[in-house]
Structure formats: structure tokens, C-alpha cells
C-alpha positions, 0 to 999 in steps of 0.5 A: 499500499502506498503512502502519500506524504502531505507537503507544506503549502505555500502559505505554511512556508510564508508563515514560517519564513515570517516567524523566522523573520520576526525572531531574527529582528528580535535577536540581531539587535540584542546580539549587536548591543551585547557586542558593542557593550563587550568592545566598549569594556575592551576598549576601556581596559586597553585604555587603563593598561596604557595608562598604567604604562604611562604611570610606570614611565612617570615613576622611572623618570619623574615626568610624563613623556611628551607625545605628538603635538596633536595629542593623539596616540597615532599622532605623527606615526607612519604606517611602516613598522620600521618608522617612528610611532612615538606613543608605541616607541616610548612605551615599548622601548623598541620600534614596532618591528622589533628593532632598537630605537636610535639613541638620538631618536625622539622616543629613545631621548625620552626613554633613555633606558629603553625600558619596556613599559608595555608589551603591545600585541598584534591585536593592538594594531590595524592589520596589513590590509587596512588602509591605514596598516600598523597603527594602534587601534581600539576594540572598534578598529578606530585609530583616532584616540586622544591621550592626555597627561598631567603635564605640570603634575598638579593632579588635574588635566586641564584645558589652559594649564595643560593643553590649549584645546582638547584634540578632536577625535573622529572630527568630534571634540568632548563638551563641557559636560564630559570634560568640565572647566575644572578638568579631570583629576587624573594623571593620564586619560584617553578617549575615542569616538563611540561606534556611530557617533557623529556631529549630531550625536557626539558620543565618546568612550572615556577612560575616566567615566 
């Protein structure tokens, strides 16, 4: 005796597809939100580690290093690993390709003992296929990261006494709500634009908040 199996009707298939679509619409935003939160946490940890390395530099030499005039982590850096990258070279005590710093170079004149205050790893850098390879990045692959230090060692990083203006990152500058006129009580701070930030929605990832 032959058995006849009934297949799905077009209406049933469309109903299944619709249900899957609804579930996907509910799940994907939640997954993205979790991923963004995780990357924000990773970026804050990264900033904390870099700040600790700079505090180690100050403990050794009695002052914070002087970086590029832009006050950006990648300020003045070349994309070639053999070239200068002041932030990296000072903290690592060597160049990005592992070679020694020139004794008269801008990094070695500050980190005179060539101490490795921080061990950068491959994930800290943009990859070789990036339009801007071999630059330091945060967890969102962003290379525009501000680094400010307490230049006069009074315990506060302040516009006017330490910096003439706050550096822009991604074309955005923190406002008075995030960076008060009285300054930020810290020795080292970092900030970078938050994912999706723009002029209408200027959000940041701050190391001190």
C-alpha cells in the first residue's frame, strides 16, 4: 500500500519564513548591543593598561612623556613598522618591527633606558590590509584616540594649563559635560569616538567615566 505524504503549502512556508524574520529582528539587535558593550569594556581595559604603562614611565623618570603635538595616540606615526611611532616606541622601548630605537631618536631621548613599559600585541594594531596599517586601534578598529597627560603634575588634566584645546577624534571634541572646566582629576586619560558617533550625536568612550 502506497503512503502519500502531504507537503507544506505555500502559505505555511510563508508563515515559517515570517516567524523566522520576526525572531531574527528581535535577536540581532540584542546580539549587536552585547557586542558593542563588550567592545566598549575591552577599550576601557586597553586604556587602563596604557595609562598604567604611562604611570610606570613617570615613576621611572619623574615626568610623563611628550607625545605628538596632536595629542593623539597615532599622531605623527608612519604606517611602516620600521618608522617612528612615538606613543608605541616610548612605551615599548623599541620599534614596531622589534628593532632597537636610535639613541638620538625622539623616543629614545625620552625613554633613555629603553625600558619596555608595555608589551603591545598584534591585536593592538590595524592589520596589513587596512587603509592605515600598523597603527594602534581600539576594540572598534578606531585609530583616532586622544591621549592627555598631567603636564604640570598638579593632579588635574585641564584645558588652559595642560592643553590649549582638547584634541578632536573622528571630527568630534568632548563638551563641558564630559570634560568640565575644572579639568579631570587624573594623571593620564584617553578618549575615542563611540561607534556611530557623529556631529548630531557626539558620543565618546572615556577612560575616566
